C-alpha positions in Angstrom: -60.4 -52.8 -1.5 -57.5 -53.4 0.8 -54.9 -55.5 -0.9 -54.5 -57.7 2.2 -58.2 -58.5 2.4 -59.1 -59.0 -1.3 -59.2 -62.5 -2.7 -56.4 -64.0 -4.8 -57.7 -64.7 -8.3 -56.9 -67.8 -10.3 -55.3 -66.8 -13.6 -55.7 -68.9 -16.8 -53.3 -68.4 -19.7 -54.7 -69.8 -22.9 -53.6 -70.3 -26.5 -56.1 -69.9 -29.3 -56.0 -73.7 -29.9 -56.9 -74.4 -26.3 -59.6 -71.9 -25.9 -62.7 -73.7 -27.2 -62.0 -76.8 -25.1 -61.4 -74.7 -22.0 -64.5 -72.6 -22.6 -66.6 -75.7 -22.7 -65.6 -76.4 -19.1 -66.9 -73.0 -17.8 -70.3 -72.0 -16.6 -72.9 -70.8 -19.1 -72.7 -67.4 -17.5 -68.9 -67.3 -18.0 -69.2 -68.5 -21.6 -71.7 -65.7 -22.4 -69.5 -63.1 -20.7 -66.4 -64.2 -22.7 -68.3 -64.3 -26.0 -69.9 -61.0 -25.4 -66.6 -59.3 -24.8 -65.0 -61.0 -27.8 -62.3 -62.9 -25.8 -60.7 -65.6 -28.1 -57.2 -66.0 -26.5 -55.4 -63.5 -28.7 -52.1 -62.3 -27.2 -53.3 -58.8 -26.3 -56.4 -59.9 -24.4 -56.9 -60.1 -20.7 -60.3 -60.3 -18.9 -61.7 -60.6 -15.4 -64.5 -63.1 -14.9 -67.2 -62.0 -12.5 -69.6 -64.0 -10.3 -73.3 -63.3 -10.1 -72.8 -60.2 -8.0 -70.2 -58.7 -10.4 -67.2 -59.4 -8.1 -64.2 -60.9 -10.0 -63.5 -64.5 -9.3 -60.9 -65.4 -12.0 -58.8 -63.9 -14.8 -58.0 -65.1 -18.2 -55.3 -64.0 -20.6 -54.5 -64.9 -24.2 -51.3 -66.3 -25.6 -52.4 -66.3 -29.2 -50.9 -68.9 -31.5 -47.6 -69.0 -29.6 -45.7 -72.3 -29.6 -45.7 -74.3 -26.4 -43.8 -72.8 -23.5 -43.9 -69.4 -21.8 -41.5 -66.5 -22.0 -40.7 -63.7 -19.6 -42.0 -61.2 -22.1 -45.4 -62.9 -22.6 -45.8 -63.0 -18.8 -44.6 -59.4 -18.4 -47.1 -58.2 -21.0 -50.0 -60.0 -19.4 -49.0 -58.6 -16.0 -49.0 -55.1 -17.4 -52.5 -55.5 -18.8 -54.1 -57.1 -15.8 -55.8 -55.0 -13.1 -53.7 -54.4 -10.0 -54.6 -57.5 -8.0 -53.0 -60.6 -6.6 -53.2 -63.7 -8.9 -52.3 -67.3 -8.7 -51.6 -69.6 -11.7 -54.7 -71.7 -12.4 -52.7 -74.2 -14.5 -49.6 -76.3 -13.7 -46.5 -75.3 -15.6 -43.2 -77.1 -15.9 -40.3 -75.7 -13.9 -38.9 -73.6 -16.7 -42.2 -72.1 -17.7 -43.2 -71.5 -14.1 -40.0 -69.5 -13.6 -40.6 -67.5 -16.7 -44.1 -66.7 -15.6 -43.1 -65.6 -12.2 -40.2 -63.6 -13.4 -42.3 -61.9 -16.0 -44.6 -60.5 -13.3 -41.6 -59.4 -11.3 -40.1 -57.7 -14.4 -43.3 -55.8 -15.2 -43.7 -54.6 -11.6 -40.4 -52.7 -11.8 -40.5 -48.9 -11.8 -37.6 -46.5 -11.6 -39.1 -43.9 -9.3 -36.0 -42.5 -7.5 -36.8 -39.0 -8.6 -40.7 -39.1 -8.3 -42.4 -37.6 -5.4 -45.6 -39.6 -5.8 -45.7 -43.3 -4.9 -45.8 -45.6 -7.9 -49.2 -47.2 -8.5 -49.8 -50.7 -7.4 -49.2 -53.4 -10.0 -50.5 -56.9 -10.7 -48.6 -59.6 -8.8 -48.5 -63.3 -8.9 -48.2 -65.9 -6.1 -44.9 -67.8 -6.5 -45.7 -71.1 -8.2 -44.9 -74.1 -5.9 -42.3 -75.4 -8.3 -40.3 -72.2 -8.5 -37.7 -72.1 -5.7 -37.9 -68.8 -3.7 -34.1 -68.3 -4.0 -34.2 -68.7 -7.8 -37.0 -66.2 -8.2 -35.6 -63.7 -5.8 -32.1 -64.0 -7.1 -33.2 -63.5 -10.7 -35.5 -60.6 -9.9 -32.9 -58.8 -7.7 -30.2 -59.0 -10.3 -32.5 -57.5 -13.0 -33.6 -54.7 -10.7 -30.1 -53.9 -9.6 -28.9 -53.6 -13.2 -31.9 -51.5 -14.3 -31.5 -49.2 -11.4 -27.8 -48.6 -12.1 -28.3 -48.0 -15.8 -31.4 -45.8 -15.3 -29.7 -43.5 -12.8 -28.3 -40.3 -14.3 -24.5 -39.9 -14.4 -24.6 -37.0 -12.1 -25.7 -39.4 -9.4 -23.9 -42.5 -10.6 -20.4 -41.7 -11.7 -17.2 -43.8 -11.2 -17.2 -43.3 -7.4 -20.9 -44.4 -7.1 -20.3 -47.4 -9.4 -17.4 -48.3 -7.1 -19.7 -48.1 -4.1 -22.3 -50.4 -5.8 -19.6 -52.9 -6.5 -18.3 -52.8 -3.0 -21.8 -53.4 -1.7 -22.2 -56.4 -4.0 -18.9 -57.8 -2.7 -20.0 -57.2 0.9 -23.3 -59.0 0.5 -21.7 -62.0 -1.0 -18.5 -62.3 1.0 -16.2 -61.4 -1.9 -13.0 -59.4 -1.8 -13.1 -55.9 -3.2 -10.2 -53.8 -4.4 -9.9 -50.7 -6.5 -7.1 -48.7 -8.2 -8.0 -45.0 -8.2 -6.5 -42.0 -10.1 -2.6 -42.1 -10.1 -2.7 -45.6 -8.7 -3.7 -46.7 -12.2 -0.5 -45.5 -13.6 1.6 -47.2 -11.0 -0.2 -50.5 -11.7 0.2 -50.2 -15.5 -3.4 -49.3 -16.4 -2.5 -46.1 -18.3 -5.3 -46.5 -20.9 -8.0 -46.4 -18.2 -6.3 -43.4 -16.6 -6.1 -41.6 -19.9 -9.7 -41.9 -20.8 -11.0 -40.9 -17.4 -8.4 -38.3 -16.2 -10.3 -35.2 -17.4 -13.3 -36.0 -15.2 -13.9 -34.5 -11.8 -14.5 -38.0 -10.6 -11.2 -40.0 -10.7 -11.0 -43.0 -13.0 -10.6 -46.3 -11.4 -10.4 -50.1 -11.9 -12.7 -52.2 -9.7 -12.0 -55.8 -8.8 -14.2 -58.4 -7.0 -12.8 -61.8 -6.2 -15.0 -64.7 -4.9 -14.7 -68.4 -4.4 -17.4 -70.9 -3.5 -17.1 -72.7 -0.1 -14.4 -75.3 -0.4 -12.8 -73.6 -3.4 -13.0 -74.4 -7.1 -10.6 -75.7 -9.8 -11.7 -73.3 -12.5 -11.9 -69.5 -12.6 -14.3 -67.2 -14.6 -13.6 -63.5 -15.1 -16.4 -61.1 -16.0 -15.3 -57.7 -17.4 -17.8 -54.9 -17.8 -17.4 -51.5 -19.6 -18.0 -48.9 -16.9 -18.1 -45.6 -18.8 -20.5 -43.8 -16.6 -21.0 -41.0 -19.1 -19.5 -40.6 -22.5 -19.3 -37.1 -24.0 -17.1 -38.5 -26.8 -14.1 -36.6 -25.4 -12.5 -34.1 -27.7 -14.1 -35.9 -30.6 -17.3 -34.6 -29.1 -20.6 -36.3 -29.7 -23.6 -34.2 -30.9 -26.3 -33.5 -28.4 -28.6 -36.3 -29.7 -25.7 -38.8 -29.5 -25.0 -37.8 -25.9 -28.6 -38.0 -24.6 -28.5 -41.6 -23.5 -24.9 -41.8 -22.5 -25.7 -42.5 -18.9 -26.3 -46.0 -20.1 -22.7 -46.4 -21.4 -21.9 -48.3 -18.2 -24.5 -50.9 -19.1 -21.9 -53.6 -19.6 -20.6 -53.0 -16.1 -24.1 -53.1 -14.7 -24.8 -56.4 -16.4 -21.5 -57.9 -15.3 -21.9 -56.8 -11.7 -25.6 -57.9 -11.4 -24.7 -61.2 -13.0 -21.9 -61.7 -10.5 -24.4 -61.0 -7.7 -26.7 -63.7 -9.0 -23.9 -66.2 -9.6 -22.4 -65.7 -6.1 -25.9 -65.9 -4.5 -26.5 -69.2 -6.3 -23.0 -70.4 -5.4 -21.4 -70.9 -8.8 -19.2 -73.9 -8.9 -16.2 -71.9 -10.1 -14.1 -69.0 -8.7 -15.4 -65.7 -9.9 -13.6 -62.5 -10.6 -15.2 -59.2 -11.8 -13.2 -56.4 -13.4 -14.8 -53.0 -14.1 -12.9 -50.0 -15.5 -15.0 -47.1 -14.2 -14.5 -43.8 -15.9 -16.2 -40.7 -17.3 -15.0 -39.7 -20.8 -15.0 -35.9 -20.3 -13.5 -32.8 -21.9 -10.8 -30.7 -20.1 -7.3 -29.3 -20.5 -5.9 -32.7 -19.5 -8.2 -34.8 -21.7 -6.5 -37.3 -24.0 -6.4 -36.3 -27.6 -6.7 -37.8 -31.1 -3.2 -38.7 -32.2 -2.0 -39.6 -28.7 -0.2 -42.9 -28.2 -1.2 -44.7 -25.0 0.6 -47.4 -23.1 -1.4 -50.4 -22.0 -1.2 -53.1 -19.3 -0.5 -55.6 -22.1 2.6 -53.7 -23.2 1.1 -52.8 -26.5 1.0 -49.1 -27.6 -2.2 -47.8 -29.0 -2.6 -44.7 -31.3 -5.8 -42.9 -30.5 -7.7 -42.3 -33.8 -10.9 -41.2 -32.1 -11.5 -40.3 -28.4 -15.1 -41.5 -28.8 -13.8 -45.1 -29.2 -12.9 -45.0 -25.5 -14.7 -48.2 -24.4 -12.2 -50.5 -26.0 -9.3 -48.5 -24.4 -10.6 -49.0 -20.9 -11.5 -52.6 -21.6 -8.1 -53.5 -23.0 -6.4 -52.8 -19.7 -9.0 -54.8 -17.8 -8.9 -57.7 -20.3 -5.1 -57.8 -20.1 -5.2 -58.1 -16.3 -7.9 -60.8 -16.6 -5.7 -62.6 -19.2 -2.9 -63.0 -16.6 -5.1 -64.8 -14.0 -5.2 -68.3 -15.5 -9.0 -68.2 -16.1 -10.9 -70.9 -17.9 -13.1 -68.3 -19.5 -13.3 -64.5 -19.8 -16.6 -62.8 -20.8 -16.8 -59.1 -21.4 -20.0 -57.0 -21.6 -19.9 -53.6 -23.3 -22.0 -51.0 -25.0 -19.1 -50.9 -27.5 -20.2 -49.9 -31.0 -23.0 -48.2 -32.8 -22.2 -50.5 -35.7 -23.6 -53.4 -33.8 -26.9 -51.6 -33.5 -26.9 -50.7 -37.2 -26.4 -54.4 -38.0 -28.7 -55.9 -35.5 -30.9 -53.2 -34.0 -31.3 -52.5 -30.3 -32.8 -55.8 -29.2 -30.0 -58.2 -30.4 -26.6 -58.0 -28.7 -23.7 -59.1 -31.0 -21.8 -62.1 -29.7 -18.2 -62.8 -30.6 -15.9 -65.4 -29.3 -12.6 -67.3 -29.7 -14.4 -70.7 -29.2 -17.2 -71.5 -31.6 -18.6 -74.2 -29.3 -19.0 -71.7 -26.5 -20.5 -69.1 -28.8 -23.1 -71.7 -29.8 -23.7 -72.7 -26.2 -24.3 -69.2 -25.0 -26.5 -68.4 -28.0 -28.6 -71.5 -27.2 -28.9 -70.5 -23.5 -30.1 -67.1 -24.7 -32.8 -68.6 -26.9 -34.0 -70.8 -24.0 -34.1 -67.7 -21.7 -35.7 -65.5 -24.3 -32.6 -63.3 -23.9 -31.2 -63.5 -27.4 -27.7 -63.0 -28.7 -26.6 -63.1 -32.3 -23.2 -64.7 -33.2 -20.9 -62.5 -35.3 -17.6 -63.4 -36.9 -14.1 -62.5 -35.6 -13.0 -62.0 -39.2 -9.2 -61.9 -38.8 -8.5 -60.7 -42.4 -9.8 -57.3 -41.2 -7.2 -57.1 -38.4 -4.6 -55.3 -40.4 -6.9 -52.3 -40.7 -6.2 -51.6 -37.0 -2.5 -51.0 -37.8 -0.8 -47.8 -37.0 2.3 -46.1 -38.5 3.6 -45.1 -35.1 2.2 -47.6 -32.6 1.5 -51.3 -32.2 -2.1 -50.7 -33.2 -4.8 -48.1 -33.5 -8.1 -47.9 -31.6 -10.1 -47.4 -34.8 -9.9 -48.5 -38.4 -9.9 -46.2 -41.4 -12.7 -48.1 -42.9 -16.3 -47.1 -42.1 -17.5 -50.7 -42.5 -17.6 -53.6 -40.0 -17.3 -51.4 -36.9 -18.5 -54.1 -34.5 -16.0 -56.6 -35.9 -13.1 -54.1 -35.6 -14.1 -53.4 -32.0 -14.0 -57.1 -31.2 -10.7 -57.7 -33.1 -9.1 -54.8 -31.1 -10.1 -56.4 -27.8 -8.9 -59.9 -28.9 -5.3 -58.5 -29.1 -5.4 -58.3 -25.3 -6.6 -61.8 -24.6 -3.8 -64.2 -25.7 -3.2 -66.6 -22.8 -6.8 -67.5 -21.8 -8.2 -70.4 -23.9 -11.8 -69.1 -24.1 -13.1 -65.5 -24.4 -16.5 -64.2 -25.3 -17.4 -60.6 -26.1 -20.9 -59.2 -26.0 -21.7 -55.9 -27.7 -25.0 -54.8 -26.2 -27.3 -51.8 -26.2 -28.6 -52.0 -22.6 -31.7 -50.0 -23.4 -35.2 -50.5 -24.5 -36.0 -47.6 -26.8 -39.7 -48.3 -27.4 -42.6 -48.7 -25.0 -44.1 -52.2 -24.9 -46.4 -53.9 -22.4 -44.3 -54.9 -19.4 -41.2 -53.4 -20.9 -41.1 -49.6 -20.4 -38.6 -47.4 -22.2 -35.4 -47.5 -20.1 -32.7 -49.9 -19.0 -32.6 -53.4 -20.4 -30.0 -55.7 -18.8 -29.4 -57.7 -22.0 -27.5 -61.0 -21.9 -27.7 -61.3 -18.1 -30.2 -64.2 -18.0 -28.5 -65.9 -20.9 -25.1 -65.7 -19.3 -26.4 -66.9 -16.0 -27.9 -70.0 -17.6 -24.8 -70.6 -19.7 -22.4 -70.4 -16.7 -24.7 -72.4 -14.4 -24.8 -75.2 -17.0 -21.0 -75.0 -17.6 -19.9 -74.9 -13.9 -22.9 -75.8 -11.9 -24.6 -74.0 -9.1 -25.4 -75.1 -5.5 -28.8 -73.4 -5.4 -31.6 -73.9 -7.9 -31.4 -71.2 -10.5 
C-alpha cells in the first residue's frame, strides 16, 4: 500500500499492570485476538489489531513491568519491532515521556547507508506528539544523526580535513566563527603536541575552533573539547589488527562535542559557546613521534612520551590548555581516551571525572533522566606522582598497569588550572552488540545528558 494513502494507526503502549484494565475496554473480537496470540504486555511484544476484514486498525506494544515513564530505548525497540507503517500515540504522555517516545522512533529509523547501493527499507514512524515542539525533536534527532554519521564513516573518507569541513559546516549553519590551525601553523601557535601526534599522516594535523554567542551576548562561557583522532594505528607502539579494527571511531569525542554544539546553538544556549577539536591521524612514518621523545605543550609543560598509543591525551592537553586561557565558566571534554574505562565499566557506561563534585552529580543526574548514563569516577590525586618523569615535567603514561582511566584524567587535569569547573568524559562511542532499535555501530554517548545539563545550567531560548 502507498505510504501516503494508508491510514495512521493508533499505538497503545502498555505495562503488564495496565493490560487487564485496558483489555476490558476493547471489543470482544480484539480480546480474543490478543489472547489467542498470547499478548500480555511483555517488553518484547508488539501486535497489530485487525478489523473484521483483516485490515489493521491499531497497534499495541508491551512495556513489561517497567517503572513509570518512557525511555528512548524502549521506544526505539518498539519502533524496530513494528511493521513499517505510520503510527500515532493513542495515549497522552507528559512532555518528557512524549519526547523520549518520539526521539526513540527517530533513533530507530537511522541507517548508515552511504556505501549501500540499495535503498534502505522503510521503517516504522510516529506522528509527532502535540506536546513535543518540532524544534526540540528535530534538533535532538539531527544532532544524533550527525554524530552517528561522522563516527560510522571510515577514516579513508573522514580524516582530519573532512572533520574540519564538518566543523566548518556546523559553524556556517549556526552563525558561529570558525578557525583552524593546520600543519606548521600549530608549531607557530604553540600546539606542538597536536603537531607531533599527527605529523606522520598524509592529512595534516590541525586544531579546529568554533566560537558562538547568543543574540545579545552572554556573561558566561562554556568550552567543549573533543578528541578528534580520526584513525589511531597506535603510532610506533603499533596496535594489533584486532585493536585497530574500530579505530575509525577514535574521533567519537569530537563527533559528540560538535553535534552537541550544533544542538546547543540551534536551541540558543544562554551562554557563549566555544568548541575546540584537535583533529589528527596517529600514523606511522619516518617522521612519526617516538617513545622516549619529549614534547613541548601549549601549557609550557614538557611531556615524555612513554607510549605513542596514548596519543589522545597529548592532543587534548594542547586544546585544554587553550581553553583554560579563555576565562570559561566550564570546560567539558569528550574523549575515547582509555581502554581501562571500558574494562572497569564496559562499553555502555562512560566514565565521568570532574573538578567539581556538585557538577559531576548534576551531569550524572541529567544522564539518568535522559537514559544516557554516566558513571562518576574519582580524580584520585595520590596517584598523580606516578605520571612523573626523570627528564620532563610529566609522562603521558604511568608505569603502573592499574587505574588507567584515572591516570588519563589526572594527566589532563594538569592542563586545566585557571578554569574553576572542568568535566572529563571517557566514552566508547560505539554499540558493540545488536539490540532492537540500536544496531551495531556509532553511539553518541553523553550527548543527550550533556545537552540537558547545559540547558538546565545556562538556559535555552527554544524548547529542548
